[in-house]
N, C-alpha and C positions, 0 to 999 in steps of 0.2 A: 504494500500500500504506500502510495506517495503521500507525504505529510500534507502537501498542499491541497489534497482532496479529502483529508480527514475532517469529519464534521466538527470535532472539538477544536481543531486548528482554525477552521473557517469561522466558528462562533467567536473564538478569541480574537481573530482579526477584525470581525465585525464590531466587537466591543471596543477594540482599539480605535477603529474609525469613528465610532460614536463618541468616544471620549475626546478625540482630537477635534471633531466638529463642535461638540459641546463647549470645549475650552475656547475655541475661536469665537463662537457666538455669544456665550454667556460669561466666560471668564472662569476664575477659580474661587470666587467668593461663595458660590453655591454649587454643590455637586448635583448631578441629575437625580441621585437618590434623595438628597435633601429636598430638592424641588418636588419630587414625588410625594414626600411627606406633606409639604405645604399644600400641594395641589389637592391631596385627599382630604386634609383637614379643612381646606377652603370649601370643598364640595359638601362636607358633612361636619359643620361645627358641632363640637361636643362629642365627637367620636371618641370611643375609649381606646386606650393604647393597644390592647390585645386585638381589637377589630382592625385597627389601622395596620398592624403588622400582617394580619391575614390578608387584607385588601391589597397590600403591595408586596406580598410574598416574602416576608422577612421573619426570622426567628425572634423570640422574645428578647434575647439579649441585644441583638443588633437594633431592634426597634427601640429598646430602652436607651441605648447609647445615642442613636440619632436624635431622639426626642430630647434627651438631656443636653446635647450640643445646641440644638435649636432653641431650647429654653435659655441656656446661658447666653446665647447671642441676642436674646430678646425678640425672637421671631415667633415663638410659641409660648402659650400659657398652659401650664399643667396644673390641674386641681383635682382633688378627690371628688368622686361622684357623691352628691348629697344623699343618694338613695342606697349606695353600695360603696362603703369606704375602701373596699378592696380594689376598686377600679380608679384609674386615672383618666380623666377626660381632658380633651385638648381643644384649644381654640387658637386661632391666629391672633397675635397682637396687632396693633396698628402698623408696626414696622413689618410684621409678617405679611399683612395684606399688601403693603407697598412692595415688598420684595417679590411676592408672588406676581403681582400685576406687572412689575418691571421685567420679570424673567419670562413670563408666559409667551410673548411674541418671539423671543429668541429660542425658547424650547420648541415652539412650533416650527420655526425656520430650520432648526437642527434636524427635525424629522423630515421636512421637505428636502433638505440638502442630501440627507442620507439615502433617500429613496428616489432621488431625481432621475436616476438612470432607468427606472422601471416605469412602465405604463401604468395607468390607473388600475387596470385589471391585474397586472403583475403585482402591484403594491398590495391590493386586497388579498391576492392569493398568498403572497409572502407572509403577511400577517396571520392569515388563517393557518398556514402550514406551521409557522412557529408556535402558534397556540396549540395545535394538535401535538407537536413534539413535547411541549411543556406539560400538557395535561397527561400525556402518557408516561412521563418520567416517574420514577419510583415514589417520590414524595408528592407528585401532582401539583407542584408549584413552579 
């Protein structure tokens, strides 16, 4: 097997391409994973930390670390759920809302740039096939 045709190699190279374009478009202040957290919390204010991790396919410790970093940076507010003290609920701070709004167009442009070589039909198929591979993985994430 040639390494250049190996699926793992191609996925790693695609991730490198994503990181390079993200850095060109967004910079280094906010990673794409941190943006995913802000985006999900923006879509569902008051989401609990466990559900957030499930939604963006992260384990508990990675989610907790990301949330803690964004709280320290003043982009997220984490509070105990008033009905269940075991849960942390999350909301964007004003700075988080601004960071999300400022980053969103660049995140969208990153996606457009990465998929620019594909037709609309190929883009849809590419996303569908990636989802099938992910769903069929051992942990389903």
